[in-house]
Structures are given as C-alpha cells and as structure tokens.
N, C-alpha and C positions, 0 to 999 in steps of 0.2 A: 206640685207639678203633675201628679197623676190626673188631676182634673183637666189640665190642658191637653194631655195625651188622650183622654177620653173624648174631648171635644173634637180633636183631630180625626179620631176614628169615626165619630158620629158624622162629621162633615163628609168624609170619603164615602161612608156607607149610604149617606142620604142623597148622593148625587144621582140624578136621573137626567139623561140628556134630552134635548128637545126632540131628537129624532124618535125616541121611544114614545114621547107624548103624541107624535103625529102618526104612529103606527096603530095597529090594531090591538091596542092595550085595553084591558078591562079596567077602566078608570075606577070603578067602584071597589076594586080590590087593592088599589095602591095605598101604601102606607107612608111612603117618603117621596118628596119631590123637591127638585132644585130648578128654579127658573132664573135665567139671567136678565130678565126684564119683567115689567108688570103690564105689558101690552095686551096680554091674553088671559086675564084673570078669570074670565068666564068658564074656563076649563075646571075651575074648582067646584063648579056646581055639580060635577059628575064624580067627585071624590069625597064622599061623605065620611069615609073611614080613615082619611089622611091623619097621620100622627105627627109627622115631621115635615116642616115647610121652610125652605130657604129661598129668599128673594133678594137678588142682587140688582143694583141700579134701579130701584123702584122709585123713580123720580118724577112720575107723572103728577101733575098738579091736582088732579081729582082723586088721588089715592086716599082711602080712608079705611079704617078697620072693618067697615061694612062689607068690603069685598071678601073678607075671610069668614063671614058668617056661615057659608055652606060647609065649612069644615070644623064642626064643633068639638071634634075629638082631639084637637091639637095638644100635644105635650111639649113640643120643641118648635120654637119659631125664631128665625133669623131674618132680620131685614137690615140690609147693609147699603150704605150710600143711597138712602131713600129721601123722602120728602116729609118726614114727620117733624113738624116744628113744635108741637105742643102735645103733652100727654095729659089729657084731662082726667077727671075723677072716673075711677072704675074702667079705665081704658081697655083692660084685657079681661074684664069680669065674665065675658061670654065663653071664656075657655077655662073653666075652673080646674081642669087637670093639667094645666101648664106647669112644666117643671124647668124648662130652659128657655130664657128669653134673651136674645142678643140683638142690640139696636145700635151698632157702631156706625159712626159717620152719617147721621141723619139730620144734622143741624137742629137737633132738639135744644131749645133754649129754656124751656120751663116745664117743671113737673109740680104736681099738687101733692098734698099730704095724703090723698087717697087714690093716686094714679095706679097703684099696684094692689088695690083692694080687690078681693075676689079670686086671687090665685095663691091660696095659702100653701100649696105644695111646691112653689117655686124654689129651687135650690141654687140656680145660677142666673145672675142678672148682670149683663154687660152693657154699659152705656158709654164706651170709649169714643173719643174724637167727636164729641158734640159741642154745644155752646152753652151748657148748663152753668148758670152763675150762682144759683142759690138752691139749697136743699131745705125745704120747709120742715119744721119739727114733726117728727112722727112719720116721715115719708116711707120708711121701710118697716114700720111697726107691724104691718099686716103680712109679713113674710118671715114667720117663725122658723122655717126650715132652711133659710138661706145659708149657703156655705161659701159661695164665691160671689164677690161684688167688685165689679171693675168700673171705676169712675174716672179712669185716666184720660188725660188730654182734654179736659174741660176748662171752665173758667171760674171754678169754685174758689172763693177767697176765705170763707169762714165756715166752720162746722158748728151747728147747734149742740147744746149740752147733751140732749137725749137722741141724737141723730141715729145711733145704733143700739139704743136701749132694748129693742125687741128682737135683736138678732144674736142671741147668745151662742148660737151654733156656728157663727161665722168663722171660717178658716182662712180665706184669702181676701185681703182688702187692698185694692190697688188705687192709690190716690196720686200717683206720679203724674208730673207735667200739669199741675194745677198751681195757680198763683196764690197759694195759701199764705196768709199772714199770721194766723193764730189757730192753734188747736187747743181748746181748754183741756186741762189735765184729766178731767173726768169723762171727756167725750168718748174715749175708747176703753174706759174702765170696765165696762160690762162684757168685753170680749175676752173670754178666758180660754178660747180654743184656737187662737190665731196661729197659723202655720207660716203665713207670709204677710208682712206689712211693708208695702212699697211706697215710699215718699220721695223717690228719686226725682230731682228737678221740681220739687213741689214747694218752692219757697217764694220769698225769703222767711225763714223760720229760725230765729236766733236762739230760742229757748224751747226745749221740748221735754215733756214728761210722758213717758209711754208705758204700756202694760207689758205683760209677758208675750213672747212670740218666738217661734222656732227661728225665723229669719227676718231681720229688719234691715231695709235698704234706705239710707239717708244721704245719697250722694248729691252734692252741689245744691244745697239749700241755705247756705250762709250760717250754718249752725255753730253756736259758741258753747252753749251749755246743754248737756244731755243727762237726763235722769231716768233710768229704767227701773221701774218699781218692782218688776218681777224678774223672771229668768229669760235668758236669750241664748241660743246655741250659736248662731251666726250673726254678727253685726258687721255691716258694711257702711261706713260713713266717710267716703272719699271726697276730697276737694271741698273742704269746709274750713272753718276758722276755729276749730275746737280747742278750748283751753281747760275745760272742766267736764269730766265724765263720772257719773256715779252709777253703780250697779248694786241692786239689792241682793242678787245671787251671782257671785263671781264664779262659783264652782261649776256653773252650767255652761260656760262659754268654751267653745271648741275652736272657732275661727273668729278672728278679729282683724278687720281691715280699716286702718285709720290713715291711709295714704294722704299726703298733701294737706296737712293741718298745721296748727301752731303749738304743738305739744312739746314741752321741755322735758328735761331729765327728771325733775321732781314730779311733774304731772304724770309721767309714765310709771314711775315707781308706785305712786299712789293707785293708779289704775290697775296695774298687773298684780298687785299683792293678792294672793288667794286664788289665782286662776290656775289651779294645779291641773286641770283637764285640757288646757290650751294646747292645740296642735299647730295651728297656722296663725302667724302674726305678721302683719304688714304695717311698718311704722316709717315707711320711706317718705322723704321730703317733709320732715318736720324740723324741730330745732334741738335735737337730742345731741349732747356732747359727751355723755357718759352712759354706759350700759353695764352697770355693776349690780351684784347681788346685795351689796350693802346699801341699806336705805339711808337717805340723807337725814331724815328726822326720827329714825328709830333704829334700835339695835336688831330688829327682826330682819331675817334674811328673806329675800325675794327668790322663790324657787319656781321654776317652770319645768317640771320633771318630764312632761310629755310633748314638749315643743319639737316639731319636726321641720317646719318651714319658717324662716325668718328673713325679712327684708328690711334692712336698715340703710338702704342706699339714699344718697342725697341729704345726709344729716351733717353734723358738725363733730363727728367722732374723730379723736386723735389717737386713741389706744383702744384695744379690746383685750382686757387682762384675763388671766386664768380664773379670777374670781367673778367673772361675769355670770349673767343669768343662763347661759347657754348649757343645756345638757348635751355635751358633745357626743355622747354614745347614741343618742336618739336622733340627732340632727341629720337631715338629708339635704336640705337646701339652705345656703347662707349667702346673702347678698349684702356686701359692704362697699359697693361701688360709690365713687364720687363723694367720699368723706375727706377728712384731713389727716388720715392715718400716715404716720411716718415709719411705723414698725409693723411687721406682719402680726396677725393675731396670735396670741399665746395659747397653744393647745398642744397636747401630746399626740403625735401621729398615731399612736396605738389606740387613741380614744375616738377617732373619727372614722371608724370602720363602716358606718352607715352613710357617710357623706357622699352625695352624688353630684352636687353642683356648688361651686365656690366662686364668687365674682369679687375681684379686688381692683378692678380697673378704675382709673380716674383719681387715685389717691396720690399723696406726695411722699412716697417712700424714700428714706435716706439712701444715698448712693455709696454707702461705705461697704467694706469687705464683709463685715459680719451679717449685714442685711442680705447681701448677695449670696452668701453661703447659706443662710437660712432659707432664702427663696429658692436656691437650687435644690436644697433638701426637700422642701415642701412640694415644689413642682414635680420633681422626679417621683417621689413616693406616691403622691396622689394621682398622677397620671398613670402609673403602673397599676394603681388600684381601680382604674376606670372612672375617676372623678372628672367631671367637666370643670376645668379650672381656667378662669380668666384673670390675668394679672398684667400689670405694666411691664412690657418687654424691655423697657429702658433700664430697669434695675438689674438686668442680666448683662454679663460680658458676652462677647461672641463665643468664647469657649464654653460659657455656661449653657448657652442654648444648645451647643453641639453635644455636651455631656448630658444635658437634661433629656435630650431626645435624639439618641444616636440613629434611630431608624429613619428620622427625617432626612439626614444627610445621605444615607444609603438610598432612600427613595429618590432623592434628587439626582444622584449619580446614575441610577438605573434609568430614570426618565430621560436624562440627557443622552445616554448611549442609545436608547431606543429611538430617540428623535434623529440622531445622526444616521442610524441604520435605515430608518424609513426614508430619510432624505436621499441616501445613496441608492436605495432600491427604486425610488421614483426617477432618479436621474438615469439609471440603467434602462428602465423601461422606455423613457423618451429617446435615448440614444439608439436602442435596438430598433425602435419603430422607424426612426429616420433612415437607418441603414436598409431596412426591408422595403421601404417605399421607393427609394431611388432606383434599385435594380429592376424592379417591376416596371417602372415608368420607362426606363431605358430599353428594356426588352420589347415593350409594346411599341415604342417609337421605331425600333429597328425593324420589327415585323411590318409596320406600316410603310416604311421607306422601301423595303425590299419586296413588297407585295407585287405580283406580276399582274399587269392590266391585260385582260383578254383581248383588248382592241389593239394592242401593240403590234407593230409591223413584224415582229419576230414570229407571230403566229399566222401571218398571211400565207 
C-alpha cells in the first residue's frame, strides 16, 4: 500500500497548472509538469530537464512518442485516457532512466515481447483499463527491478508459463477484472516477494495453485479448489464455490475471509486445524451446521487461541456448545445471526470480558421460561459491560425488557413529561400573543375614531 501512497504524493507534487505554463516561467528549469491535454506539446521543446510528465486526455490522432523526444531525462511518465493503441518494440528505450510508467485507459490492445526493452530501472508499470488480450512470453523479462505491476481491467485470458520469470523482485501484482480461464501452477512460482496478489473478478478460475504472498484476494472467480503452496497472512476469497482448500503453512494465516462459499463442517475442521495465529475469521453464508473443537475424523482438538473476530452468520448452526473452537477470553466480535439456533450460546459470563459485539438476530430461539431467563441474564450483564448485543426481542417478556433495561423506561417517562411541558409552553405563548394583539388594535381604532379633524366646524 505504501507504493500507492507514494504515487499519490508524486501526482500531487507533480501538478503544474496551465496558468504557470503561460506565465514568465523559466521552462529550462522545470522538473515536473501536468498537462490536461496534448494540444500544445511544442512547449516540451523548452524543457530539456523535465523529469516527471503527466498527460491527461492525450487523445489526438497524431500523438506518438516522438513528441517526447525533447525531454530525454524523464524518470516518470503518465499518459491517461490517451490514444496509444500499440506498444511496439523498444517503445520507451529513448528514456533509459524511466522508473515509473503509467498508461491507464489508453485503448492499448497489443504489446510485444520487447515493448519495455531499454528501461531496466523501471519499478512501477501500470497498464489498467486497456484492451490487452495477450501477453507474449518474455514481455517483462527486461524489467528486473519491477516491484509493482498493474494489469487490471484488460482482456487477458491466459498467462504464459514464464510471463514473470524475470521479475523476482515483484511485490504487487494486480490481475483483477480480467477474463482469465487458466493460470498454470508454475507461472507465479518465481515470485517469492509478493505482498499483494489481486485476482478479484478475474475468472472463471475453478482450480488455482498459488505461491506465497502477504495478501491474496480471490473474490468472485468461481473458485472450487485452492492450493497455496507457501505462506499467506491474509486470504480473502468471498463469493466463490469453495469446497476444498489446502495451505502449506497454516501457522502464517492471521485473517481468513471465506464468506459465501460452499464449505461444510468437515471442510472447515480440516482447513482450520493448525491456524493458531488466526485472529479474524469470516465463514458467513456457508453450509456449516456445527462448530466444535472435536474433529470428525480425528481425536485431535482444533484450537484457535488467538481468534478475536468470528462471523458465522447465515449458516446452519443449531447449537454453539462450550466445547466449541471459540477462545471466549480473547473474542471481541461474534456474529451468529440468521442460523437455526434454538438455545443461546453456552459460555460463562465471566469468560467474555473482552467481548464488544454479539449478534444473535434471526435465530429460532425456544420461547420457554429457561431460555427467557438465560436471555435476561445474558442481555443484562453484557449491556452493563458495554457490549453491543443484538438479539430477537420476541424471546423476552414485557417485564423482561423492563428489568433488562430499567433506564429505558425512565428515559421514556422523562421524554414524555418534557414533551407535555413544551406543548404547554408553546400554548401559553400563542395565548399571550393573541391577548396582546387585540388591545393594541382596539386602542389604535379608538384613536382613529376620536381623532379631531382640523376642518371640522367646531374650529370655525
């Protein structure tokens, strides 16, 4: 993420308004320039020391890189919403010091395996929102320093085996919003320093084998089988059809988001075993009917000692027993909404001192006296402890609500009394105003009637 922040600072710092260009500026000393069109590129002839150039809406039909020959010292170039349809061989070789190249939204449909030859210092390459359909083998081999590669929003369907073989330093790889149908298991194998791999909406990909990365995003790609050969700290694979997940290093995982998949109780037990560092877990909208520490196929206990956030909403849970996977003393957020639970979760009130949020709405709790008594006890104690608790109000009696939250009744009474007082006050104001207006009008009318006319015969 620090790369994105750096780019934002660079963009702000590189802005130079057209008014400055039109002033008495010494062009030869300018290092950074932002132009909102390419209608006056001749000005570049007077800026030989320019290092950073940003061109927006550069859509003139005659545009070519020849216009930029007068600025040989460029290290950062951004051309957005332009008219670059093709990147030919050595397209940027006349700027050997180039480090940042951003070409988003330029309708680029084709690149060659030597398009980026001649700029070996490049560390950021962004080609989002173009129409690239095919990446030739070796297209990025001449960029050994590449750290950030953005290919999002193109039309790439397949990746060649050695597409990224020469980019061992790569940290950010964005392939989201491409219609990828296949990623060979070895195509990403050489990337040992990945911080972010984004394949969001990049499907359909039913089967994936991926290397290590700090963060992997796999939302909405039709995924069923996932095998991560290395370590991952944060995995997000929402809205897929996952039924099988394998991790080579489970102890590395801290956040796991598997919302809206097809995982069952046995699937989950196999996945979670050994994730002792896990802190955040989202398993909402799956097919889980039990969440217990006892493994179905093994006597080994499943322990999640560091878990703090758990979302199990929208599953098939009927009970949450005290032998569940939950470390109650660590848990801060628990969401059990919209399951099939008939009884409240079994936990000791003294064990949930870190709990801050508990959601139990949408369940089918029994309406017997024991459940109501337990609900009253849980609700009262947790509310006093400052926990945000959401629960089906229908399992309470009227007196339960009153006893569970006595301050609510006092507040309602106070509010009603205040309302009556304000209503009385407004009525008094209106009444007094009417009484004051009538005498004044009468007095003025009397004066007008009794006023003596100087032309009257009495003064003759």
